[in-house]
C-alpha positions as CSV (number, residue, x, y, z in Angstrom):
1,M,-11.5,17.3,18.0
2,L,-8.6,16.2,20.2
3,T,-6.4,18.6,22.0
4,T,-2.7,18.7,21.2
5,K,-1.9,16.8,24.3
6,E,-4.5,14.1,23.7
7,S,-3.4,13.7,20.1
8,A,0.2,13.2,21.2
9,V,-0.8,10.5,23.7
10,I,-2.8,8.7,21.1
11,L,0.0,8.9,18.5
12,N,2.4,7.6,21.1
13,K,0.2,4.6,21.8
14,L,-0.3,4.0,18.0
15,K,3.5,4.1,17.5
16,Q,3.9,1.4,20.2
17,I,1.3,-0.8,18.5
18,V,3.0,-0.3,15.1
19,M,6.6,-0.8,16.2
20,L,6.1,-3.6,18.7
21,G,3.0,-5.3,17.4
22,R,4.6,-6.8,14.3
23,Q,7.1,-8.7,16.5
24,S,4.3,-10.4,18.3
25,G,2.1,-11.1,15.2
26,F,-0.2,-8.1,15.7
27,F,-0.9,-6.1,12.7
28,L,-2.7,-2.7,12.4
29,I,-5.1,-1.8,9.7
30,L,-5.3,2.0,9.4
31,A,-7.4,4.1,7.1
32,C,-6.9,7.9,6.7
33,Q,-7.5,10.8,4.4
34,R,-4.0,12.3,4.7
35,P,-1.1,9.9,5.4
36,D,1.4,12.7,5.8
37,A,4.1,13.2,8.5
38,K,2.0,15.8,10.3
39,Y,-0.5,13.1,11.4
40,L,1.7,10.0,11.2
41,G,5.2,11.0,12.3
42,D,8.1,9.3,14.0
43,G,8.5,6.6,11.4
44,I,5.1,5.1,11.7
45,R,4.4,5.4,8.0
46,D,7.6,3.6,7.2
47,Q,6.3,0.5,9.0
48,F,3.2,0.1,6.8
49,N,3.9,-2.6,4.2
50,F,0.6,-2.9,2.4
51,R,-0.5,0.5,1.1
52,V,-3.7,1.2,-0.9
53,A,-4.6,4.5,-2.5
54,L,-8.2,4.8,-3.9
55,G,-9.5,7.4,-6.2
56,R,-7.8,10.3,-7.9
57,M,-5.0,11.8,-5.8
58,S,-2.6,14.7,-6.4
59,E,1.1,14.0,-7.1
60,L,1.8,15.1,-3.5
61,G,-0.8,12.6,-2.3
62,Y,0.8,9.7,-4.1
63,S,4.2,10.8,-2.8
64,M,2.9,10.8,0.8
65,M,1.4,7.3,0.2
66,F,4.2,5.6,-1.7
67,G,7.3,7.8,-1.2
68,E,9.5,8.9,-4.1
69,V,9.0,6.3,-6.7
70,D,9.7,6.0,-10.5
71,K,6.0,5.6,-11.4
72,N,3.6,7.5,-13.6
73,F,0.2,7.8,-11.9
74,F,-2.7,8.3,-14.2
75,M,-5.8,10.4,-13.3
76,K,-8.5,8.1,-14.7
77,R,-12.1,8.9,-13.8
78,I,-13.1,5.3,-13.1
79,K,-15.0,4.2,-9.9
80,G,-13.1,1.7,-7.8
81,R,-9.7,2.3,-9.4
82,G,-6.6,2.7,-7.3
83,Y,-3.0,1.8,-6.7
84,V,-1.5,-0.8,-4.3
85,D,1.9,-1.6,-3.0
86,T,2.0,-5.0,-1.3
87,G,5.3,-4.4,0.4
88,G,7.7,-5.1,-2.4
89,S,7.9,-1.5,-3.7
90,V,6.1,-2.5,-6.9
91,I,3.1,-0.3,-7.3
92,S,0.3,-1.8,-9.4
93,E,-3.0,-0.4,-10.6
94,F,-6.1,-2.3,-9.5
95,Y,-9.9,-2.2,-9.6
96,T,-12.3,-3.0,-6.8
97,P,-15.7,-4.5,-7.4
98,L,-18.7,-2.3,-7.3
99,V,-20.8,-3.5,-4.3
100,P,-24.5,-3.0,-4.8
101,K,-26.5,-1.1,-2.1
102,G,-28.0,-3.3,0.5
103,Y,-25.4,-6.1,0.0
104,D,-25.2,-8.0,3.3
105,F,-21.5,-8.9,3.9
106,L,-22.2,-10.6,7.2
107,R,-24.9,-12.9,5.7
108,E,-22.5,-13.9,2.9
109,I,-19.6,-14.5,5.3
110,S,-22.0,-16.6,7.5
111,N,-23.0,-18.6,4.4
112,I,-19.4,-19.3,3.5
113,V,-18.5,-20.3,7.0
114,G,-21.6,-22.5,7.2
115,L,-20.6,-24.2,4.0
116,T,-17.0,-24.7,5.2
117,V,-18.2,-26.3,8.5
118,H,-20.7,-28.5,6.7
119,T,-18.1,-29.7,4.2
120,E,-15.6,-30.4,7.0
121,R,-18.2,-32.5,8.9
122,E,-18.9,-34.5,5.7
123,N,-15.2,-35.1,5.1
124,N,-14.6,-36.2,8.7
125,S,-17.5,-38.6,8.7
126,V,-16.1,-40.6,5.8
């Protein structure tokens, strides 16, 4: 657990990354359990354009995530279900795929990259 002083230093650095990074093409991906002002203060939350909420949340949780919006959130008990705001203030329901245990993402990415490189070489040799 961080001390109050350590936490303040880290949040200050995070704020600098968020506020200045976008101007230089640097984007931050942040995952957290509670996106409230207690942990992400000083306007940091306002800078996040792409917001995803997975699982069932309370009304307060949705409010912390998306702000005060005219949207009815439904408490469905479906795995992989959530809401997303892609930056346009339009909140949509979505479903993520169920990934089987043992699925090797790195191997699949390697296969895709290998296919892309192989295809590019074939196209350039013609």
